[in-house]
NUBA-976508 format. One record per residue (C-alpha): x, y, z; residue in three letters. Coordinates in nm, 3 decimals. Layout:
BEGIN
{{X; Y; Z}; ALA};
...
// end
This chain:
BEGIN
{{9.117; -8.142; 11.843}; MET};
{{8.744; -8.092; 11.833}; ILE};
{{8.556; -7.898; 11.568}; ALA};
{{8.199; -7.922; 11.444}; PRO};
{{8.155; -8.173; 11.167}; ASP};
{{8.202; -7.977; 10.852}; GLU};
{{7.990; -8.230; 10.666}; ALA};
{{7.689; -8.122; 10.863}; THR};
{{7.754; -7.750; 10.828}; ASN};
{{7.681; -7.530; 10.532}; ASP};
{{8.029; -7.385; 10.480}; LEU};
{{7.929; -7.268; 10.130}; ASP};
{{7.715; -6.999; 10.269}; GLN};
{{7.864; -6.662; 10.184}; SER};
{{7.949; -6.374; 10.413}; LEU};
{{7.763; -6.053; 10.342}; THR};
{{7.937; -5.719; 10.292}; GLU};
{{7.823; -5.617; 10.639}; ALA};
{{7.968; -5.937; 10.785}; GLU};
{{8.298; -5.892; 10.602}; LEU};
{{8.328; -5.546; 10.754}; ALA};
{{8.230; -5.672; 11.102}; HIS};
{{8.480; -5.957; 11.101}; TYR};
{{8.756; -5.783; 10.898}; SER};
{{9.022; -5.822; 11.175}; ARG};
{{8.940; -6.195; 11.196}; HIS};
{{8.979; -6.230; 10.822}; LEU};
{{9.333; -6.090; 10.834}; LEU};
{{9.442; -6.384; 11.052}; LEU};
{{9.569; -6.681; 10.840}; PRO};
{{9.439; -6.917; 11.112}; GLU};
{{9.086; -6.781; 11.056}; ILE};
{{9.029; -6.610; 10.726}; GLY};
{{8.710; -6.648; 10.528}; VAL};
{{8.688; -7.026; 10.577}; ILE};
{{8.734; -6.992; 10.954}; GLY};
{{8.473; -6.721; 10.972}; GLN};
{{8.231; -6.944; 10.779}; LYS};
{{8.297; -7.217; 11.038}; LYS};
{{8.203; -6.977; 11.313}; LEU};
{{7.891; -6.871; 11.127}; LYS};
{{7.790; -7.234; 11.077}; SER};
{{7.847; -7.329; 11.438}; SER};
{{7.600; -7.353; 11.727}; SER};
{{7.696; -7.302; 12.087}; VAL};
{{7.483; -7.348; 12.396}; LEU};
{{7.559; -7.129; 12.698}; MET};
{{7.411; -7.250; 13.023}; ILE};
{{7.388; -6.950; 13.257}; GLY};
{{7.411; -6.584; 13.172}; ALA};
{{7.557; -6.453; 13.497}; GLY};
{{7.919; -6.365; 13.584}; GLY};
{{8.083; -6.611; 13.347}; LEU};
{{7.808; -6.586; 13.088}; GLY};
{{7.817; -6.208; 13.058}; ALA};
{{8.160; -6.180; 12.894}; PRO};
{{8.122; -6.514; 12.731}; LEU};
{{7.801; -6.417; 12.550}; ALA};
{{7.939; -6.087; 12.423}; GLN};
{{8.260; -6.229; 12.287}; TYR};
{{8.097; -6.524; 12.114}; LEU};
{{7.839; -6.286; 11.971}; THR};
{{8.101; -6.043; 11.849}; ALA};
{{8.309; -6.328; 11.707}; ALA};
{{8.028; -6.442; 11.487}; GLY};
{{7.915; -6.773; 11.630}; VAL};
{{7.615; -6.836; 11.407}; GLY};
{{7.365; -6.968; 11.661}; THR};
{{7.404; -6.892; 12.031}; LEU};
{{7.162; -7.069; 12.266}; GLY};
{{7.125; -6.932; 12.617}; ILE};
{{6.971; -7.116; 12.908}; VAL};
{{6.871; -6.871; 13.182}; GLU};
{{6.564; -6.817; 13.398}; TYR};
{{6.685; -6.562; 13.660}; ASP};
{{6.624; -6.187; 13.685}; VAL};
{{6.872; -5.902; 13.715}; VAL};
{{6.950; -5.803; 14.074}; GLU};
{{7.152; -5.513; 14.210}; LYS};
{{7.408; -5.751; 14.357}; SER};
{{7.480; -5.883; 14.001}; ASN};
{{7.599; -5.556; 13.862}; LEU};
{{7.957; -5.547; 13.995}; HIS};
{{8.047; -5.850; 13.781}; ARG};
{{7.769; -5.929; 13.533}; GLN};
{{7.861; -5.659; 13.279}; ILE};
{{7.591; -5.764; 13.035}; LEU};
{{7.337; -5.575; 13.244}; TYR};
{{7.275; -5.220; 13.375}; SER};
{{7.110; -5.068; 13.681}; SER};
{{6.796; -4.971; 13.486}; ASP};
{{6.736; -5.338; 13.409}; GLN};
{{6.709; -5.457; 13.767}; VAL};
{{6.401; -5.677; 13.803}; GLY};
{{6.386; -5.772; 13.435}; ARG};
{{6.472; -6.120; 13.316}; THR};
{{6.838; -6.173; 13.230}; LYS};
{{6.747; -6.353; 12.912}; LEU};
{{6.541; -6.062; 12.777}; GLU};
{{6.814; -5.811; 12.862}; CYS};
{{7.083; -6.031; 12.713}; ALA};
{{6.896; -6.069; 12.388}; GLU};
{{6.861; -5.691; 12.353}; GLU};
{{7.233; -5.630; 12.414}; ARG};
{{7.358; -5.916; 12.196}; LEU};
{{7.136; -5.831; 11.898}; LYS};
{{7.259; -5.473; 11.917}; ALA};
{{7.620; -5.601; 11.932}; LEU};
{{7.590; -5.825; 11.626}; ASN};
{{7.272; -5.850; 11.428}; PRO};
{{7.421; -6.118; 11.199}; HIS};
{{7.383; -6.409; 11.446}; ILE};
{{7.084; -6.601; 11.579}; LYS};
{{6.999; -6.602; 11.950}; ILE};
{{6.802; -6.904; 12.078}; ASN};
{{6.655; -6.822; 12.419}; PRO};
{{6.579; -7.106; 12.664}; HIS};
{{6.389; -6.946; 12.953}; PRO};
{{6.397; -7.260; 13.174}; VAL};
{{6.597; -7.416; 13.454}; LYS};
{{6.813; -7.695; 13.313}; LEU};
{{6.711; -8.028; 13.467}; CYS};
{{6.732; -8.400; 13.401}; ALA};
{{6.397; -8.386; 13.221}; GLU};
{{6.494; -8.125; 12.957}; ASN};
{{6.878; -8.129; 12.939}; ALA};
{{6.919; -8.387; 12.664}; LEU};
{{6.653; -8.230; 12.446}; ASP};
{{6.807; -7.879; 12.480}; ILE};
{{7.172; -7.979; 12.438}; ILE};
{{7.125; -8.226; 12.154}; ARG};
{{7.095; -7.963; 11.880}; ASP};
{{7.421; -7.774; 11.956}; TYR};
{{7.780; -7.842; 11.857}; ASP};
{{7.921; -7.773; 12.201}; LEU};
{{7.820; -7.651; 12.549}; VAL};
{{7.968; -7.384; 12.780}; VAL};
{{7.909; -7.427; 13.151}; ASP};
{{7.858; -7.089; 13.314}; GLY};
{{7.673; -7.221; 13.621}; THR};
{{7.753; -7.179; 13.986}; ASP};
{{7.625; -7.492; 14.157}; ASN};
{{7.735; -7.852; 14.171}; PHE};
{{7.406; -8.032; 14.074}; PRO};
{{7.392; -7.843; 13.746}; THR};
{{7.763; -7.899; 13.675}; ARG};
{{7.719; -8.273; 13.714}; TYR};
{{7.400; -8.261; 13.508}; LEU};
{{7.576; -8.072; 13.224}; ILE};
{{7.872; -8.310; 13.232}; ASN};
{{7.656; -8.623; 13.218}; ASP};
{{7.437; -8.493; 12.943}; ALA};
{{7.738; -8.392; 12.734}; CYS};
{{7.905; -8.730; 12.781}; VAL};
{{7.582; -8.916; 12.683}; LEU};
{{7.546; -8.691; 12.374}; LEU};
{{7.919; -8.673; 12.291}; GLY};
{{7.928; -8.295; 12.316}; LYS};
{{8.240; -8.098; 12.431}; PRO};
{{8.182; -7.914; 12.764}; ASN};
{{8.379; -7.593; 12.817}; VAL};
{{8.387; -7.553; 13.193}; TYR};
{{8.490; -7.275; 13.426}; ALA};
{{8.423; -7.195; 13.790}; SER};
{{8.507; -6.907; 14.022}; ILE};
{{8.546; -6.875; 14.399}; TYR};
{{8.652; -6.552; 14.581}; ARG};
{{8.979; -6.469; 14.396}; PHE};
{{9.038; -6.803; 14.217}; GLU};
{{8.920; -6.961; 13.896}; GLY};
{{8.936; -7.294; 13.716}; GLN};
{{8.906; -7.379; 13.350}; LEU};
{{8.900; -7.703; 13.149}; SER};
{{8.733; -7.874; 12.857}; ILE};
{{8.563; -8.201; 12.937}; PHE};
{{8.500; -8.440; 12.651}; SER};
{{8.428; -8.810; 12.676}; SER};
{{8.586; -8.883; 12.342}; GLU};
{{8.923; -8.687; 12.370}; PHE};
{{8.975; -8.661; 12.740}; GLY};
{{8.838; -8.684; 13.095}; PRO};
{{8.496; -8.565; 13.207}; CYS};
{{8.403; -8.360; 13.510}; TYR};
{{8.339; -8.677; 13.708}; ARG};
{{8.696; -8.794; 13.637}; CYS};
{{8.816; -8.481; 13.823}; LEU};
{{8.545; -8.476; 14.089}; TYR};
{{8.385; -8.826; 14.129}; PRO};
{{8.189; -8.703; 14.426}; GLU};
{{8.053; -8.360; 14.510}; PRO};
{{8.173; -8.186; 14.830}; PRO};
{{7.951; -8.212; 15.138}; PRO};
{{7.654; -7.981; 15.126}; GLN};
{{7.748; -7.643; 15.268}; GLY};
{{8.121; -7.705; 15.246}; MET};
{{8.172; -7.466; 14.950}; VAL};
{{7.978; -7.142; 14.998}; PRO};
{{7.816; -6.978; 14.698}; SER};
{{7.926; -6.637; 14.568}; CYS};
{{7.634; -6.480; 14.758}; SER};
{{7.786; -6.620; 15.074}; GLU};
{{8.159; -6.606; 15.010}; ALA};
{{8.181; -6.312; 14.775}; GLY};
{{8.378; -6.286; 14.451}; VAL};
{{8.616; -6.038; 14.293}; LEU};
{{8.415; -5.857; 14.027}; GLY};
{{8.671; -5.891; 13.746}; VAL};
{{8.737; -6.265; 13.806}; LEU};
{{8.436; -6.401; 13.618}; PRO};
{{8.524; -6.160; 13.336}; GLY};
{{8.868; -6.317; 13.310}; ILE};
{{8.749; -6.679; 13.330}; MET};
{{8.446; -6.620; 13.099}; GLY};
{{8.675; -6.459; 12.838}; THR};
{{8.908; -6.765; 12.862}; LEU};
{{8.604; -6.988; 12.801}; GLN};
{{8.512; -6.786; 12.491}; ALA};
{{8.875; -6.827; 12.365}; ASN};
{{8.850; -7.207; 12.404}; GLU};
{{8.512; -7.216; 12.225}; VAL};
{{8.653; -7.029; 11.926}; VAL};
{{8.958; -7.259; 11.916}; LYS};
{{8.739; -7.565; 11.918}; LEU};
{{8.521; -7.442; 11.639}; ILE};
{{8.813; -7.341; 11.419}; LEU};
{{9.025; -7.642; 11.508}; GLY};
{{9.326; -7.428; 11.595}; ILE};
{{9.570; -7.403; 11.886}; GLY};
{{9.594; -7.638; 12.180}; VAL};
{{9.261; -7.667; 12.366}; PRO};
{{9.233; -7.725; 12.739}; ALA};
{{9.139; -8.089; 12.699}; ILE};
{{9.300; -8.305; 12.966}; GLY};
{{9.428; -7.992; 13.136}; ARG};
{{9.304; -7.801; 13.439}; LEU};
{{9.402; -7.437; 13.435}; ILE};
{{9.381; -7.252; 13.765}; THR};
{{9.410; -6.878; 13.812}; PHE};
{{9.495; -6.681; 14.128}; ASP};
{{9.390; -6.322; 14.076}; ALA};
{{9.572; -6.194; 14.387}; LEU};
{{9.906; -6.342; 14.281}; ALA};
{{9.829; -6.297; 13.909}; LEU};
{{9.942; -6.654; 13.857}; LYS};
{{9.825; -6.940; 13.632}; PHE};
{{9.895; -7.302; 13.702}; ASN};
{{9.827; -7.602; 13.490}; GLU};
{{9.757; -7.965; 13.592}; PHE};
{{9.733; -8.271; 13.370}; GLU};
{{9.401; -8.454; 13.382}; LEU};
{{9.349; -8.810; 13.275}; ARG};
{{9.036; -9.019; 13.218}; LYS};
{{8.937; -9.224; 13.513}; ASN};
{{8.926; -9.591; 13.387}; PRO};
{{8.651; -9.658; 13.633}; SER};
{{8.446; -9.342; 13.581}; CYS};
{{8.077; -9.422; 13.615}; VAL};
{{7.976; -9.215; 13.313}; ILE};
{{8.262; -9.193; 13.057}; CYS};
{{8.475; -9.510; 13.099}; SER};
{{8.440; -9.825; 12.895}; GLU};
{{8.290; -9.987; 13.199}; SER};
{{8.048; -9.706; 13.265}; ALA};
{{7.751; -9.807; 13.477}; THR};
{{7.546; -9.488; 13.444}; GLN};
{{7.359; -9.472; 13.117}; LYS};
{{7.110; -9.194; 13.192}; GLU};
{{7.063; -8.874; 13.384}; LEU};
{{6.988; -8.897; 13.755}; VAL};
{{6.853; -8.689; 14.043}; ASP};
{{7.143; -8.444; 14.081}; TYR};
{{7.012; -8.261; 14.385}; ALA};
{{6.995; -8.592; 14.567}; SER};
{{7.341; -8.688; 14.432}; PHE};
{{7.487; -8.370; 14.573}; CYS};
{{7.320; -8.420; 14.910}; GLY};
{{7.068; -8.142; 14.877}; ILE};
{{6.753; -8.219; 15.065}; GLU};
{{6.426; -8.163; 14.873}; PRO};
{{6.191; -7.895; 15.001}; PRO};
{{5.964; -8.023; 15.274}; GLU};
{{5.603; -8.091; 15.181}; PRO};
{{5.349; -7.830; 15.292}; ASP};
{{5.209; -8.062; 15.553}; ASN};
{{5.546; -8.117; 15.719}; VAL};
{{5.623; -7.883; 16.008}; VAL};
{{5.992; -7.824; 16.068}; LEU};
{{6.123; -7.770; 16.416}; ASP};
{{6.041; -7.402; 16.484}; PRO};
{{6.340; -7.176; 16.516}; VAL};
{{6.306; -6.815; 16.628}; GLU};
{{6.524; -6.560; 16.450}; GLU};
{{6.662; -6.257; 16.621}; ILE};
{{6.777; -5.929; 16.472}; THR};
{{7.124; -5.777; 16.503}; VAL};
{{6.992; -5.535; 16.766}; ASN};
{{6.853; -5.819; 16.969}; GLU};
{{7.187; -6.005; 16.934}; LEU};
{{7.374; -5.700; 17.065}; HIS};
{{7.139; -5.676; 17.366}; LEU};
{{7.172; -6.050; 17.440}; ALA};
{{7.554; -6.044; 17.416}; MET};
{{7.588; -5.739; 17.643}; THR};
{{7.324; -5.841; 17.895}; SER};
{{7.415; -5.973; 18.238}; GLU};
{{7.299; -6.323; 18.152}; ALA};
{{7.499; -6.321; 17.830}; GLY};
{{7.457; -6.554; 17.534}; ALA};
{{7.666; -6.806; 17.338}; THR};
{{7.709; -6.697; 16.977}; LEU};
{{7.814; -6.985; 16.749}; ILE};
{{7.960; -6.913; 16.407}; ASP};
{{7.879; -7.218; 16.192}; VAL};
{{8.072; -7.113; 15.884}; ARG};
{{8.404; -7.263; 15.772}; SER};
{{8.716; -7.209; 15.980}; LYS};
{{8.862; -6.996; 15.703}; HIS};
{{8.564; -6.767; 15.695}; ASP};
{{8.564; -6.737; 16.074}; TYR};
{{8.936; -6.655; 16.089}; GLU};
{{8.902; -6.405; 15.808}; ASN};
{{8.626; -6.206; 15.984}; HIS};
{{8.390; -6.279; 16.267}; HIS};
{{8.170; -6.109; 16.533}; ILE};
{{8.354; -6.039; 16.854}; ASP};
{{8.266; -6.302; 17.107}; GLY};
{{8.157; -6.564; 16.858}; ALA};
{{8.274; -6.923; 16.907}; VAL};
{{8.357; -7.125; 16.595}; HIS};
{{8.185; -7.462; 16.544}; ILE};
{{8.129; -7.548; 16.179}; SER};
{{7.792; -7.689; 16.075}; LEU};
{{7.948; -8.021; 15.992}; ASP};
{{8.104; -8.050; 16.342}; ASP};
{{7.804; -7.917; 16.535}; LEU};
{{7.662; -8.254; 16.650}; SER};
{{8.003; -8.376; 16.755}; ARG};
{{8.085; -8.064; 16.955}; GLN};
{{7.742; -7.999; 17.099}; ALA};
{{7.863; -8.125; 17.436}; ALA};
{{8.096; -7.820; 17.459}; THR};
{{7.793; -7.581; 17.455}; ILE};
{{7.631; -7.483; 17.786}; ASP};
{{7.276; -7.622; 17.751}; PRO};
{{7.147; -7.366; 18.004}; MET};
{{7.268; -7.063; 17.807}; SER};
{{7.092; -6.871; 17.535}; MET};
{{7.248; -7.009; 17.213}; VAL};
{{7.249; -6.804; 16.893}; ILE};
{{7.365; -6.958; 16.568}; CYS};
{{7.516; -6.736; 16.296}; GLN};
{{7.643; -6.787; 15.942}; CYS};
{{7.693; -6.557; 15.639}; GLN};
{{7.332; -6.483; 15.546}; MET};
{{7.119; -6.671; 15.799}; GLY};
{{7.045; -6.985; 15.603}; LYS};
{{7.290; -7.234; 15.744}; ARG};
{{7.235; -7.100; 16.093}; SER};
{{6.867; -7.200; 16.075}; LEU};
{{6.980; -7.556; 15.997}; THR};
{{7.224; -7.545; 16.287}; ALA};
{{6.962; -7.416; 16.528}; ALA};
{{6.719; -7.688; 16.430}; ARG};
{{6.992; -7.948; 16.486}; GLU};
{{7.063; -7.814; 16.835}; LEU};
{{6.692; -7.818; 16.921}; LYS};
{{6.681; -8.185; 16.818}; LYS};
{{6.972; -8.247; 17.057}; LEU};
{{6.779; -8.103; 17.348}; GLY};
{{6.878; -7.735; 17.349}; PHE};
{{6.575; -7.521; 17.436}; GLU};
{{6.684; -7.161; 17.403}; ARG};
{{6.823; -7.165; 17.052}; VAL};
{{6.800; -6.884; 16.801}; PHE};
{{6.930; -6.793; 16.451}; SER};
{{7.073; -6.456; 16.358}; LEU};
{{6.850; -6.308; 16.090}; GLN};
{{7.061; -6.198; 15.789}; GLY};
{{7.380; -6.343; 15.935}; GLY};
{{7.714; -6.162; 15.963}; ILE};
{{7.622; -5.953; 15.655}; LEU};
{{7.336; -5.794; 15.845}; ALA};
{{7.566; -5.740; 16.141}; TRP};
{{7.825; -5.565; 15.918}; ASP};
{{7.555; -5.355; 15.750}; ASN};
{{7.423; -5.237; 16.085}; ALA};
{{7.778; -5.135; 16.193}; ILE};
{{7.844; -4.948; 15.866}; SER};
{{7.515; -4.757; 15.905}; GLU};
{{7.616; -4.652; 16.257}; VAL};
{{7.962; -4.544; 16.138}; VAL};
{{7.827; -4.343; 15.846}; SER};
// end
């Protein structure tokens, strides 16, 4: 069980009449009561990310009376956020999430302190930001930051309440170097770059981050109060379509590079490089030029007498789930190995979900000697939008 060190917290501080009214239903629970509510008031929690997972998480931790809530967030509210990030509203599009979150949370519970951190978490600032909090909640959506959070928490001895979402599925666990495995024990190596699409590419059920973020809040409250059975050494998975939870036992990896007794990593590293993400090219470096074509130009090319070869470079699952008629599937990872199957004399058009991976694929084909190579601007999403506009 993990709870903030009571010796370092002022549990003698009293609850005001307004707080007693606000938390009255908590106070009725023998497992919480006045002492438990004081523990919550004395605690400090750092949320990293205020998006899909962070939206319900922030509201429940605020309502529960976590005394100090730190929020690391640097993004702005976008229209595409609103179907799942319930902390924001349509009139806030374009404003910073942090500013909007502060307004909502202070209105929800004026008795707690909000610490805004309007920065992108990185190896240079992670230890300084995390050090002053009792525990950390990972609400991020990318692998470099997950590994960064894990390593920083291990080095500082802070519990890390983790969750992730993908399409209709979610995962939850608590990583702690002292009481159980860390994130690297579960995933020693990140998946190949581009293997796991982001929510903006793969989509996500709107209520899913609400479910997983609420479960994270539940684990945070349990850790602070020292009650129940926390998800340490356990991986909880959730399938929203089947409405099914599964649980898997996790154990510390005796050869883990960061949390084992024989750990070789003693500091934070370059996590973008670790995850295989190439750094942006310097301004004086010219990439192989790739011409993009619109959905209208793609339609003309595909229906012309000469024809064209349309290559879908997404995963096999994405291709089988939905693809453009006439598209041939060759994933980005297999492109160089299967390039010989492509007619070098034909017009070749690469396509992915949004037009980013297809640019990479087209550049790779140009390096292999293909001359008439193009990338579909906006990907299959642009194609689908064009069709929906025609239908409507």
